[in-house]
All heavy atoms as an XYZ file, in Angstrom:
997
protein
N      57.417    105.645    117.306
C      56.976    106.157    115.908
C      57.208    107.571    115.677
O      57.561    107.881    114.460
C      55.456    105.765    115.792
C      54.928    105.998    114.460
S      53.311    105.279    114.106
C      52.687    104.766    115.638
N      57.168    108.325    116.572
C      57.423    109.889    116.495
C      58.541    110.285    117.207
O      58.795    111.527    117.302
C      56.073    110.610    116.965
C      54.841    110.404    116.110
C      53.860    109.644    116.544
C      54.873    111.075    114.814
C      52.697    109.512    115.546
C      53.769    110.913    114.069
C      52.741    110.180    114.367
O      51.632    109.960    113.597
N      59.447    109.457    117.603
C      60.676    109.806    118.283
C      61.767    110.134    117.336
O      61.762    109.637    116.160
C      61.133    108.589    119.147
C      60.168    108.266    120.214
C      60.568    106.939    120.949
O      61.597    106.505    120.904
O      59.717    106.463    121.665
N      62.643    110.839    117.774
C      63.904    111.173    116.974
C      64.696    109.975    116.710
O      64.683    108.898    117.436
C      64.811    112.059    117.851
C      64.420    113.536    118.031
O      63.658    113.940    117.273
N      64.876    114.122    119.053
N      65.121    109.892    115.566
C      65.964    108.668    115.013
C      65.014    107.669    114.302
O      65.545    106.890    113.460
N      63.806    107.601    114.591
C      62.930    106.602    113.930
C      61.738    107.283    113.095
O      61.127    106.671    112.393
C      62.351    105.640    114.851
C      61.468    106.245    115.933
C      63.406    104.775    115.405
C      60.711    105.188    116.835
N      61.574    108.547    113.368
C      60.370    109.343    112.719
C      60.690    109.402    111.203
O      61.692    109.900    110.821
C      60.223    110.641    113.377
C      59.174    111.455    112.600
C      57.779    111.066    112.675
C      59.471    112.462    111.896
C      56.940    111.830    111.961
C      58.689    113.347    111.107
C      57.271    112.880    111.142
O      56.438    113.730    110.373
N      59.579    109.098    110.511
C      59.572    109.454    108.995
C      58.254    109.988    108.791
O      57.284    109.377    109.186
N      58.038    111.095    108.082
C      56.758    111.559    107.908
C      55.976    110.487    107.079
O      56.450    109.798    106.223
C      56.846    112.935    107.127
C      57.386    112.784    105.717
O      58.577    112.270    105.512
O      56.803    113.286    104.721
N      54.712    110.347    107.478
C      53.813    109.357    107.001
C      54.144    107.993    107.419
O      53.317    107.005    106.953
C      53.601    109.407    105.415
C      53.067    110.829    105.089
C      52.662    110.873    103.611
O      52.785    109.884    102.930
O      52.334    112.047    103.217
N      55.157    107.623    108.243
C      55.377    106.295    108.671
C      54.167    105.727    109.490
O      53.843    104.551    109.365
C      56.561    106.226    109.623
C      57.899    105.992    108.915
O      57.843    105.799    107.702
N      58.905    105.983    109.633
N      53.593    106.577    110.167
C      52.454    106.096    111.036
C      51.291    105.655    110.344
O      50.469    104.856    110.858
C      52.079    107.276    112.010
N      51.238    106.026    108.998
C      49.994    105.591    108.262
C      49.819    104.100    108.018
O      48.655    103.631    107.914
C      49.931    106.384    106.894
C      49.310    107.755    107.159
C      50.122    108.754    107.443
C      48.064    108.048    107.426
N      49.258    109.920    107.678
C      47.975    109.371    107.818
C      46.819    107.278    107.545
C      46.824    110.113    108.045
C      45.633    107.956    107.794
C      45.675    109.421    108.055
N      50.846    103.313    108.132
C      50.813    101.846    108.271
C      49.918    101.437    109.404
O      49.063    100.615    109.249
N      50.194    102.075    110.624
C      49.445    101.780    111.789
C      47.952    102.073    111.613
O      46.993    101.388    111.924
C      49.993    102.431    113.029
C      49.201    102.361    114.306
C      48.967    100.839    114.744
C      49.807    103.131    115.427
N      47.819    103.377    111.054
C      46.441    103.922    111.030
C      45.537    103.016    109.822
O      44.512    102.770    110.127
C      46.442    105.337    110.541
C      47.097    106.244    111.539
C      47.933    107.188    111.028
C      47.156    106.081    112.990
C      48.683    108.074    111.902
C      47.854    106.742    113.805
C      48.599    107.740    113.253
O      49.310    108.526    114.148
N      46.253    102.644    108.845
C      45.536    101.953    107.840
C      45.151    100.451    108.428
O      44.241    100.008    108.154
C      46.362    101.751    106.573
C      46.339    102.998    105.761
C      46.994    102.869    104.524
N      47.314    104.110    103.762
C      48.425    104.799    103.815
N      49.493    104.154    104.279
N      48.544    106.024    103.282
N      46.189     99.933    109.132
C      45.850     98.551    109.833
C      44.639     98.613    110.738
O      43.816     97.829    110.646
C      47.137     98.099    110.622
C      46.970     96.864    111.376
C      46.890     95.595    110.688
C      46.640     96.957    112.749
C      46.734     94.449    111.411
C      46.474     95.624    113.412
C      46.478     94.481    112.819
O      46.266     93.354    113.480
N      44.610     99.566    111.554
C      43.477     99.824    112.467
C      42.235     99.938    111.755
O      41.181     99.340    112.169
C      43.742    100.990    113.554
N      42.239    100.685    110.663
C      41.093    100.813    109.805
C      40.590     99.521    109.215
O      39.459     99.169    109.201
C      41.368    101.953    108.792
C      40.112    102.495    108.144
C      40.435    103.605    107.235
O      41.374    103.576    106.318
O      39.662    104.559    107.263
N      41.622     98.834    108.623
C      41.353     97.535    107.935
C      40.657     96.617    108.947
O      39.863     95.812    108.612
C      42.537     96.993    107.215
C      43.012     97.750    106.060
C      44.295     97.388    105.515
O      45.094     96.531    106.215
N      44.632     97.927    104.361
N      41.258     96.497    110.113
C      40.786     95.643    111.140
C      39.587     96.011    111.837
O      39.087     95.464    112.787
C      41.941     95.358    112.213
C      43.164     94.743    111.633
C      42.945     93.443    111.078
O      42.444     92.615    111.673
N      43.420     93.233    109.804
N      39.035     97.212    111.451
C      37.806     97.772    112.116
C      37.944     98.130    113.582
O      37.054     97.816    114.227
C      36.671     96.953    111.673
C      36.442     96.750    110.248
C      35.148     96.145    109.692
C      34.869     95.907    108.369
N      35.375     96.679    107.364
N      39.115     98.452    113.857
C      39.340     98.835    115.348
C      38.794    100.127    115.591
O      38.589    100.983    114.626
C      40.849     98.816    115.646
C      41.593     97.617    115.435
C      43.070     97.790    115.737
C      41.121     96.453    116.397
N      38.307    100.424    116.732
C      37.679    101.642    117.107
C      38.683    102.799    116.908
O      39.954    102.617    117.215
C      37.235    101.598    118.509
O      36.924    102.954    119.055
N      38.241    103.916    116.448
C      39.157    104.969    116.312
C      39.809    105.428    117.735
O      40.786    106.037    117.808
C      38.319    106.205    115.751
C      37.224    105.454    114.964
C      37.011    104.279    115.802
N      39.061    105.173    118.690
C      39.449    105.377    120.055
C      40.847    104.673    120.397
O      41.565    105.173    121.200
C      38.385    104.961    121.084
C      38.504    105.526    122.396
C      38.241    106.904    122.616
C      38.232    107.384    124.014
N      38.716    108.834    124.121
N      41.133    103.610    119.681
C      42.253    102.723    119.916
C      43.487    103.707    119.431
O      44.485    103.821    120.228
C      42.330    101.620    119.028
S      43.732    100.497    118.994
N      43.312    104.553    118.387
C      44.365    105.273    117.898
C      44.441    106.535    118.809
O      45.590    106.917    119.118
C      44.017    105.765    116.395
C      44.066    104.521    115.368
C      45.113    106.918    115.953
C      45.490    103.820    115.359
N      43.264    107.197    119.122
C      43.447    108.344    119.972
C      44.046    108.045    121.300
O      44.806    108.881    121.858
C      42.136    109.039    120.027
O      41.129    108.329    120.632
N      43.731    106.940    121.857
C      44.258    106.460    123.115
C      45.873    106.358    123.039
O      46.620    106.831    123.880
C      43.641    105.209    123.635
C      42.208    105.421    124.169
O      41.821    106.431    124.472
N      41.570    104.423    124.370
N      46.328    105.782    121.907
C      47.627    105.553    121.715
C      48.319    107.051    121.641
O      49.404    107.316    122.218
C      47.861    104.797    120.463
C      49.369    104.819    120.010
C      50.399    104.115    120.726
C      49.765    105.561    118.823
C      51.721    104.212    120.457
C      51.121    105.600    118.547
C      52.053    105.010    119.266
O      53.351    104.912    118.741
N      47.727    107.767    120.745
C      48.370    109.099    120.516
C      48.328    109.999    121.817
O      49.264    110.652    122.154
C      47.647    109.876    119.431
C      47.840    109.280    118.018
C      47.033    110.153    117.016
C      49.356    109.407    117.526
N      47.312    109.834    122.589
C      47.223    110.596    123.893
C      48.277    110.123    124.883
O      48.933    110.904    125.617
C      45.831    110.305    124.555
C      45.307    111.693    125.148
O      45.798    112.753    124.794
O      44.337    111.528    125.883
N      48.740    108.765    124.787
C      49.699    108.352    125.676
C      51.150    108.646    125.202
O      52.071    108.568    126.143
C      49.581    106.784    125.757
O      50.091    106.128    124.589
N      51.438    109.148    124.026
C      52.730    109.443    123.478
C      52.798    110.976    123.202
O      54.043    111.326    123.035
C      53.148    108.504    122.266
C      52.308    108.897    121.019
C      53.105    107.063    122.640
C      52.965    108.553    119.759
N      51.754    111.685    122.935
C      51.941    113.026    122.473
C      52.722    113.948    123.508
O      52.455    113.786    124.788
C      50.664    113.665    122.072
C      50.868    114.947    121.282
C      49.730    113.843    123.281
C      49.511    115.399    120.668
N      53.717    114.554    123.126
C      54.481    115.656    123.915
C      54.770    116.920    123.159
O      54.529    116.909    121.882
C      55.838    114.999    124.251
O      56.632    114.894    123.183
C      55.638    113.678    124.961
N      55.293    117.788    123.737
C      55.687    119.046    123.046
C      56.778    118.816    121.969
O      56.908    119.604    121.050
C      56.176    120.150    124.046
O      57.356    119.663    124.769
N      57.403    117.762    122.110
C      58.566    117.366    121.222
C      58.038    116.684    119.943
O      58.761    116.697    118.963
C      59.548    116.431    121.942
C      60.328    117.182    122.996
C      61.349    116.212    123.616
C      62.114    116.670    124.843
N      62.254    118.101    125.053
N      56.770    116.168    119.932
C      56.362    115.387    118.733
C      54.985    115.898    118.179
O      54.466    115.274    117.329
C      56.272    113.840    119.010
C      55.252    113.358    120.076
O      54.374    114.120    120.447
N      55.485    112.306    120.537
N      54.408    116.852    118.880
C      53.085    117.404    118.551
C      53.036    117.809    116.955
O      52.092    117.557    116.241
C      52.543    118.408    119.466
C      53.398    119.713    119.313
C      51.110    118.762    119.148
N      54.157    118.373    116.447
C      54.016    118.837    115.128
C      54.254    117.717    114.143
O      53.698    117.786    113.071
C      55.095    119.947    114.904
C      54.835    121.245    115.598
C      55.530    121.644    116.678
C      53.632    122.011    115.207
C      55.215    122.872    117.367
C      53.240    123.175    115.897
C      54.015    123.567    117.004
O      53.711    124.742    117.551
N      54.923    116.666    114.594
C      55.083    115.510    113.674
C      53.855    114.824    113.624
O      53.440    114.337    112.477
C      56.022    114.474    114.367
C      57.549    115.050    114.193
C      58.446    114.044    114.926
N      59.827    114.576    114.900
C      60.872    114.009    115.541
N      60.648    113.053    116.291
N      62.048    114.650    115.342
N      52.949    114.766    114.755
C      51.609    114.080    114.716
C      50.807    114.938    113.786
O      50.045    114.267    112.926
C      51.152    113.987    116.062
C      52.014    112.853    116.888
C      49.643    113.576    116.111
C      51.764    112.717    118.299
N      50.734    116.262    113.875
C      49.883    117.141    113.104
C      50.395    117.050    111.545
O      49.392    117.046    110.693
C      49.915    118.572    113.574
C      49.096    118.677    114.761
C      49.374    120.227    115.319
C      47.597    118.477    114.559
N      51.635    116.880    111.317
C      52.146    116.842    109.985
C      51.552    115.610    109.270
O      51.212    115.604    108.153
C      53.616    116.831    109.943
C      54.270    117.019    108.497
C      53.750    118.129    107.702
C      55.209    116.173    108.130
C      54.443    118.226    106.541
C      55.856    116.332    106.868
C      55.396    117.352    106.038
N      51.378    114.559    110.012
C      50.821    113.359    109.469
C      49.234    113.490    109.053
O      48.864    112.672    108.376
C      50.910    112.110    110.369
C      52.159    111.368    110.285
O      53.009    111.730    109.374
O      52.505    110.490    111.149
N      48.782    114.513    109.565
C      47.173    114.719    109.254
C      47.173    115.811    108.143
O      45.988    116.068    107.838
C      46.528    115.253    110.552
N      48.204    116.235    107.602
C      48.096    117.323    106.587
C      48.169    116.628    105.241
O      48.771    115.716    104.954
C      49.385    118.203    106.696
C      49.310    119.044    108.044
S      50.659    120.210    108.199
C      49.975    121.530    107.170
N      47.267    117.380    104.442
C      47.322    117.062    102.871
C      48.309    118.013    102.362
O      48.513    119.198    102.658
C      45.808    117.285    102.452
C      45.617    116.855    100.913
C      45.690    115.398    100.924
C      44.300    117.279    100.445
N      49.147    117.302    101.467
C      50.303    118.252    100.848
C      50.075    118.111     99.430
O      49.588    117.076     98.773
C      51.542    117.617    101.130
C      51.777    117.346    102.700
C      52.734    116.247    103.089
N      52.428    115.777    104.384
C      53.247    114.911    104.928
N      54.258    114.444    104.483
N      52.865    114.428    106.149
N      50.442    119.247     98.744
C      50.537    119.314     97.271
C      51.647    120.046     96.865
O      52.121    120.923     97.554
C      49.074    120.018     96.791
O      48.947    121.188     97.202
N      52.051    119.810     95.580
C      53.184    120.640     94.923
C      52.664    121.068     93.530
O      52.202    120.157     92.879
C      54.469    119.827     94.805
C      55.543    120.666     94.246
C      54.916    119.331     96.229
N      52.892    122.311     93.183
C      52.402    122.752     91.901
C      53.041    124.168     91.618
O      53.855    124.531     92.229
N      52.400    124.712     90.675
C      52.845    126.108     90.260
C      52.839    127.184     91.366
O      53.629    128.019     91.325
C      52.008    126.592     89.070
C      52.138    125.802     87.856
O      53.103    125.048     87.528
O      51.217    125.814     86.955
N      51.966    126.895     92.351
C      51.834    127.865     93.446
C      52.924    127.539     94.548
O      53.111    128.361     95.423
C      50.484    127.921     94.055
C      49.366    128.447     93.075
C      48.032    128.273     93.884
O      47.612    127.171     94.169
N      47.432    129.458     94.012
N      53.536    126.452     94.457
C      54.467    126.108     95.370
C      54.072    124.928     96.195
O      53.469    124.094     95.683
N      54.584    124.850     97.419
C      54.150    123.615     98.255
C      52.945    123.991     99.140
O      53.018    124.998     99.811
C      55.362    123.341     99.290
C      56.701    122.903     98.400
C      57.502    123.903     97.956
C      56.872    121.578     98.241
C      58.678    123.485     97.201
C      57.951    121.218     97.499
C      58.833    122.055     97.137
O      59.989    121.698     96.372
N      51.954    123.219     98.846
C      50.632    123.530     99.706
C      50.414    122.648    100.855
O      50.714    121.542    100.735
N      49.791    123.119    101.882
C      49.544    122.352    103.070
C      48.158    122.860    103.646
O      47.843    124.009    103.776
C      50.619    122.623    104.134
C      52.023    122.226    103.620
C      52.892    123.223    103.137
C      52.454    120.949    103.716
C      54.165    122.852    102.778
C      53.779    120.429    103.261
C      54.465    121.546    102.800
O      55.741    121.221    102.399
N      47.427    121.742    104.006
C      46.196    122.049    104.810
C      45.916    120.834    105.584
O      46.239    119.663    105.345
C      44.997    122.395    103.997
C      44.533    121.248    103.103
C      43.365    121.894    102.150
N      42.989    120.702    101.352
C      42.019    119.847    101.675
N      41.428    119.852    102.877
N      41.622    118.930    100.798
N      45.215    120.997    106.700
C      44.706    119.837    107.489
C      43.660    119.182    106.881
O      42.722    119.839    106.289
C      44.325    120.140    108.987
C      45.686    120.438    109.840
C      45.279    121.163    111.085
C      46.187    118.979    110.163
N      43.577    117.817    106.822
C      42.581    117.134    106.031
C      41.702    116.492    107.156
O      42.095    115.609    107.958
C      43.215    116.135    105.230
C      42.306    115.135    104.604
C      41.220    115.813    103.643
O      41.581    116.762    102.956
O      40.118    115.206    103.744
N      40.296    116.673    107.081
C      39.383    116.160    107.973
C      39.465    114.598    108.012
O      39.334    113.984    109.094
C      37.900    116.635    107.774
C      36.987    116.077    108.790
C      35.622    116.802    108.642
C      34.532    116.224    109.520
N      34.782    115.272    110.433
N      39.576    114.055    106.867
C      39.636    112.617    106.701
C      40.726    111.994    107.698
O      40.631    111.078    108.204
C      39.659    112.084    105.343
O      38.761    112.650    104.590
C      39.579    110.648    105.123
N      41.970    112.627    107.421
C      43.185    112.248    108.134
C      42.854    112.425    109.680
O      43.225    111.555    110.493
C      44.289    112.986    107.756
C      44.710    112.600    106.437
N      44.030    112.866    105.170
C      45.951    112.072    105.949
C      44.695    112.508    104.196
N      45.875    111.975    104.624
N      42.325    113.566    110.013
C      42.037    113.851    111.414
C      41.055    112.855    112.030
O      41.342    112.364    113.214
C      41.561    115.336    111.716
C      42.450    116.520    111.339
C      41.557    117.719    111.191
C      43.533    116.495    112.427
N      40.054    112.309    111.371
C      39.020    111.514    111.819
C      39.788    110.110    111.822
O      39.588    109.336    112.874
C      37.948    111.421    110.799
C      37.018    112.545    110.853
O      37.225    113.396    111.759
O      36.183    112.731    109.916
N      40.606    109.584    110.985
C      41.298    108.342    111.020
C      42.235    108.276    112.349
O      42.267    107.256    112.993
C      42.021    108.001    109.645
C      41.124    107.799    108.636
C      43.009    106.810    109.995
C      41.714    107.630    107.205
N      42.851    109.437    112.474
C      43.813    109.533    113.639
C      43.053    109.791    114.892
O      43.539    109.818    116.006
C      44.792    110.669    113.413
C      45.799    110.247    112.263
S      46.648    111.701    111.686
C      47.966    111.847    113.049
N      41.708    110.115    114.852
C      40.954    110.535    115.879
C      41.408    111.619    116.770
O      41.448    111.554    118.045
C      40.564    109.250    116.815
C      39.234    109.400    117.605
O      38.462    110.139    117.162
O      39.304    108.713    118.753
N      42.068    112.614    116.073
C      42.829    113.613    116.801
C      41.768    114.549    117.646
O      42.190    115.083    118.623
C      43.491    114.585    115.795
C      44.950    114.034    115.397
C      45.622    114.955    114.462
C      45.840    113.663    116.570
N      40.419    114.479    117.387
C      39.601    115.266    118.189
C      39.543    114.738    119.584
O      39.008    115.479    120.471
C      38.209    115.354    117.444
N      39.946    113.502    119.787
C      39.762    112.886    121.066
C      41.197    112.742    121.754
O      41.306    111.952    122.767
C      39.126    111.570    120.949
C      37.602    111.720    120.495
N      37.174    111.419    119.276
C      36.616    112.269    121.154
C      35.956    111.798    119.115
N      35.615    112.302    120.366
N      42.179    113.384    121.180
C      43.471    113.364    121.824
C      43.452    114.584    122.832
O      43.674    115.735    122.433
C      44.638    113.367    120.844
C      46.025    113.485    121.585
C      44.607    112.196    119.901
N      43.189    114.179    124.061
C      42.837    115.306    124.988
C      44.075    116.271    125.273
O      43.885    117.371    125.626
C      42.411    114.639    126.393
O      43.432    113.885    127.009
N      45.193    115.643    125.129
C      46.464    116.580    125.458
C      46.854    117.466    124.331
O      47.530    118.480    124.611
C      47.628    115.704    125.737
C      47.440    114.831    126.958
C      48.675    113.947    127.042
C      48.429    112.887    128.266
N      49.558    111.994    128.383
N      46.359    117.218    123.053
C      46.633    118.109    121.971
C      46.614    119.617    122.151
O      47.464    120.381    122.021
C      45.793    117.535    120.703
C      46.204    118.275    119.462
C      47.618    118.167    119.026
C      45.285    117.904    118.316
N      45.406    120.100    122.430
C      45.043    121.388    122.676
C      45.975    122.122    123.829
O      46.461    123.113    123.600
C      43.631    121.601    123.052
C      42.727    121.619    121.955
C      42.963    122.572    120.782
O      43.183    123.694    121.086
O      42.974    122.066    119.537
N      46.137    121.420    124.852
C      46.904    121.915    125.967
C      48.428    122.064    125.674
O      48.993    123.117    126.001
C      46.724    120.981    127.197
C      47.396    121.681    128.451
O      47.150    122.966    128.719
N      48.019    120.821    129.234
N      48.855    121.106    124.920
C      50.363    121.198    124.369
C      50.395    122.316    123.472
O      51.405    123.169    123.566
C      50.758    119.858    123.754
C      50.842    118.779    124.916
C      52.043    119.982    122.978
C      51.077    117.300    124.346
N      49.457    122.608    122.553
C      49.689    123.493    121.548
C      49.428    124.958    122.207
O      50.073    125.962    121.652
C      48.585    123.412    120.427
C      48.896    122.137    119.487
C      47.852    122.043    118.475
C      50.304    122.462    118.709
N      48.705    125.082    123.284
C      48.645    126.426    123.934
C      49.929    126.754    124.641
O      50.265    127.982    124.787
C      47.593    126.194    125.083
C      46.227    126.285    124.604
C      45.212    126.175    125.765
C      43.731    125.962    125.220
N      42.819    125.672    126.271
N      50.826    125.791    124.958
C      52.040    126.050    125.635
C      53.331    125.946    124.907
O      54.368    126.361    125.340
C      52.174    125.074    127.004
C      51.043    125.469    127.905
N      49.872    124.688    127.937
C      50.962    126.322    128.804
C      49.070    125.275    128.871
N      49.701    126.233    129.449
N      53.286    125.277    123.660
C      54.480    125.128    122.851
C      54.487    126.327    121.842
O      53.447    126.638    121.229
C      54.668    123.776    122.133
C      53.471    123.572    121.194
C      55.856    123.544    121.750
N      55.690    126.832    121.784
C      55.893    127.871    120.676
C      56.618    127.256    119.550
O      57.712    126.742    119.684
C      56.771    129.127    121.284
C      56.076    129.677    122.451
C      57.027    130.123    120.240
C      56.800    130.620    123.293
N      56.045    127.555    118.336
C      56.770    126.949    117.073
C      58.155    127.444    117.114
O      58.467    128.610    117.277
C      56.055    127.513    115.963
C      54.542    127.701    116.476
C      54.846    128.214    117.902
N      59.122    126.527    116.864
C      60.587    126.931    116.983
C      61.169    127.233    115.682
O      62.329    127.715    115.654
C      61.321    125.697    117.668
N      60.539    126.897    114.504
C      61.113    127.271    113.356
C      60.016    127.339    112.229
O      58.796    127.152    112.503
C      62.102    126.087    112.835
C      61.378    124.716    112.999
O      60.307    124.468    112.343
N      61.945    123.754    113.668
N      60.425    127.584    110.931
C      59.258    127.742    109.861
C      58.447    126.665    109.659
O      57.257    126.862    109.453
C      60.044    128.350    108.586
N      58.976    125.457    109.766
C      58.157    124.318    109.423
C      57.082    124.119    110.564
O      55.972    123.886    110.315
C      59.032    123.038    109.377
O      59.914    123.031    108.268
N      57.487    124.218    111.906
C      56.598    124.140    112.894
C      55.441    125.356    112.817
O      54.454    125.122    113.063
C      57.292    124.152    114.153
C      57.934    122.882    114.531
C      58.743    122.947    115.839
O      58.701    123.988    116.614
N      59.420    121.917    116.244
N      55.900    126.549    112.506
C      54.920    127.647    112.356
C      53.934    127.333    111.210
O      52.790    127.697    111.456
C      55.687    128.940    112.027
C      56.509    129.471    113.235
C      57.236    130.588    112.742
C      58.286    131.093    114.031
N      59.137    132.151    113.586
N      54.304    126.706    110.074
C      53.472    126.405    109.151
C      52.317    125.451    109.566
O      51.240    125.563    109.199
C      54.179    125.938    107.893
C      54.975    126.950    107.216
C      55.967    126.389    106.225
N      56.786    127.537    105.615
C      57.702    127.341    104.743
N      57.931    126.141    104.032
N      58.367    128.349    104.294
N      52.774    124.458    110.242
C      51.912    123.446    110.729
C      50.887    124.048    111.744
O      49.701    123.860    111.706
C      52.619    122.202    111.387
C      53.329    121.449    110.253
C      51.723    121.238    112.100
C      54.319    120.492    110.736
N      51.471    124.823    112.707
C      50.713    125.532    113.670
C      49.578    126.430    112.927
O      48.389    126.489    113.362
C      51.530    126.455    114.577
C      50.931    126.808    115.788
N      50.843    126.065    116.942
C      50.255    128.009    116.082
C      50.125    126.787    117.899
N      49.740    127.961    117.301
N      50.005    127.166    111.891
C      48.986    128.020    111.175
C      48.021    127.304    110.425
O      46.869    127.564    110.571
C      49.879    128.795    110.212
O      50.830    129.712    110.781
C      48.972    129.724    109.273
N      48.347    126.094    109.880
C      47.360    125.325    109.210
C      46.362    124.686    110.201
O      45.122    124.647    109.969
C      48.116    124.090    108.519
N      46.749    124.296    111.496
C      45.964    123.846    112.466
C      44.913    124.810    112.916
O      43.781    124.623    113.065
C      46.724    123.230    113.629
C      46.001    122.757    114.595
C      45.302    121.437    114.491
C      45.807    123.247    115.955
C      44.526    120.856    115.501
C      44.988    122.746    116.906
C      44.362    121.440    116.782
O      43.595    120.992    117.638
N      45.598    126.153    113.214
C      44.826    127.211    113.724
C      43.665    127.604    112.582
O      42.491    127.766    112.943
C      45.507    128.398    113.973
C      46.325    128.328    115.301
C      47.251    129.469    115.428
C      46.393    130.402    116.456
N      47.217    131.486    116.796
N      44.027    127.520    111.336
C      43.042    127.909    110.166
C      41.953    126.751    110.120
O      40.818    127.190    109.994
C      43.927    127.906    108.866
C      44.662    129.231    108.605
O      44.563    130.070    109.504
N      45.468    129.103    107.559
N      42.421    125.497    110.383
C      41.338    124.436    110.292
C      40.408    124.717    111.519
O      39.150    124.548    111.215
C      42.013    123.112    110.474
C      41.086    121.955    110.454
C      40.638    121.420    109.362
C      40.662    121.526    111.782
C      39.581    120.411    109.357
C      39.673    120.405    111.794
C      39.328    119.849    110.627
O      38.325    118.834    110.557
N      40.835    124.983    112.576
C      39.956    125.273    113.864
C      38.981    126.355    113.591
O      37.872    126.332    114.040
C      40.687    125.486    115.026
C      41.575    124.283    115.663
C      42.264    124.626    116.843
C      40.652    122.951    115.963
N      39.472    127.350    112.739
C      38.668    128.579    112.417
C      37.818    128.363    111.192
O      37.215    129.306    110.701
C      39.532    129.724    112.307
C      40.211    130.180    113.623
O      39.517    130.161    114.690
N      41.411    130.724    113.610
N      37.750    127.078    110.632
C      36.822    126.817    109.537
C      37.490    127.144    108.236
O      36.727    127.071    107.120
N      38.779    127.580    108.202
C      39.431    127.883    106.884
C      40.369    126.609    106.469
O      41.259    126.408    107.101
C      40.378    129.049    106.991
C      41.172    129.432    105.746
O      41.034    128.601    104.744
N      41.937    130.337    105.697
N      39.775    125.846    105.524
C      40.634    124.631    105.179
C      41.214    124.759    103.766
O      41.430    123.809    103.175
C      39.709    123.430    105.159
C      40.494    122.171    105.410
O      41.604    122.184    105.961
N      39.954    121.028    105.004
N      41.500    126.010    103.337
C      42.219    126.160    102.170
C      43.681    125.981    102.294
O      44.233    126.302    103.294
C      41.933    127.620    101.643
C      40.498    128.056    101.274
C      40.113    127.329    100.065
O      40.864    127.190     99.242
O      38.877    126.924    100.180
N      44.294    125.455    101.357
C      45.800    125.196    101.346
C      46.438    126.487    101.352
O      46.061    127.421    100.809
C      46.220    124.282    100.191
N      47.625    126.545    102.164
C      48.458    127.726    102.243
C      49.753    127.204    101.404
O      50.283    126.071    101.666
C      48.876    128.091    103.716
C      47.551    128.365    104.441
C      49.788    129.189    103.657
C      47.831    128.371    105.916
N      50.272    128.133    100.452
C      51.333    127.628     99.779
C      52.588    128.525    100.133
O      52.515    129.563    100.515
C      51.065    128.014     98.214
C      49.993    126.975     97.776
C      48.728    127.327     97.820
C      50.332    125.733     97.090
C      47.719    126.517     97.306
C      49.485    124.972     96.725
C      48.072    125.133     96.778
O      47.182    124.324     96.375
N      53.627    127.807     99.965
C      55.064    128.295    100.313
C      56.055    127.910     99.206
O      55.953    127.062     98.480
C      55.653    127.803    101.573
C      54.634    127.931    102.799
C      53.741    126.923    103.168
C      54.659    129.032    103.509
C      52.884    127.146    104.197
C      53.795    129.240    104.583
C      52.879    128.262    105.038
O      52.059    128.502    105.955
N      57.065    128.794     99.093
C      58.098    128.603     98.128
C      58.847    127.314     98.474
O      59.496    126.751     97.575
C      59.100    129.760     98.069
C      58.222    130.886     97.409
O      57.401    130.804     96.593
O      58.800    132.118     97.753
N      59.082    126.942     99.743
C      59.966    125.749    100.093
C      59.017    124.852    100.904
O      58.042    125.380    101.486
C      61.124    126.275    100.735
C      60.929    127.201    101.873
O      59.885    127.839    101.990
O      61.710    127.108    102.876
N      59.389    123.603    101.017
C      58.564    122.720    101.781
C      58.812    122.593    103.276
O      59.799    123.150    103.821
C      59.072    121.261    101.150
C      60.572    121.517    100.795
C      60.602    122.948    100.405
N      57.924    122.129    103.954
C      58.088    121.787    105.363
C      59.055    120.648    105.470
O      58.985    119.728    104.687
C      56.729    121.241    106.023
C      55.777    122.506    106.099
C      56.979    120.715    107.404
C      54.399    122.130    106.648
N      59.963    120.853    106.320
C      61.028    119.939    106.511
C      60.767    118.993    107.695
O      60.849    119.593    108.834
C      62.501    120.667    106.719
C      62.958    121.315    105.469
C      63.207    120.579    104.374
O      63.587    119.378    104.527
O      63.267    121.226    103.169
N      60.586    117.707    107.462
C      60.274    116.832    108.556
C      61.322    116.609    109.590
O      60.957    116.516    110.753
C      60.129    115.414    107.902
C      59.598    115.786    106.560
C      60.358    117.136    106.102
N      62.518    116.957    109.246
C      63.676    116.832    110.176
C      63.633    118.004    111.185
O      64.290    117.943    112.231
C      65.036    116.956    109.420
C      65.235    115.665    108.691
O      64.648    114.630    108.905
O      66.182    115.654    107.692
N      62.855    119.143    110.842
C      62.704    120.303    111.708
C      61.636    120.049    112.727
O      61.360    121.050    113.533
C      62.560    121.578    110.967
C      63.767    121.942    110.063
C      63.509    123.274    109.321
O      62.363    123.751    109.482
O      64.387    123.672    108.586
N      60.864    118.978    112.592
C      59.662    118.830    113.472
C      60.106    118.085    114.722
O      59.543    118.022    115.726
C      58.636    118.037    112.702
C      58.210    118.729    111.485
C      57.047    117.815    110.670
C      57.632    120.181    111.705
């Protein structure tokens, strides 16, 4: 789902919505994400947890608690360790990394940019 060639931003939401509709434990999702998360897909996974907006201020991004809860990212044990060791390689990854750090620090305001995050760069 998060591999090169098949990744599409928000593709994973079909799985997340299915799990929610079937009333599966959020642990089911976090176990799955924990089994597949790597330094190569961590920004794709976080991008799926972001709320996006477009307006006069530009392209806005912030992490959304509701999305994080559905994805049960708080229980993806490898997430923090991977982010400690991976360096954002481009502007899109840096924006996601910044939004994640802001969220952890209690700042959940959207950050606006003149151009969008490019899913192909993740």
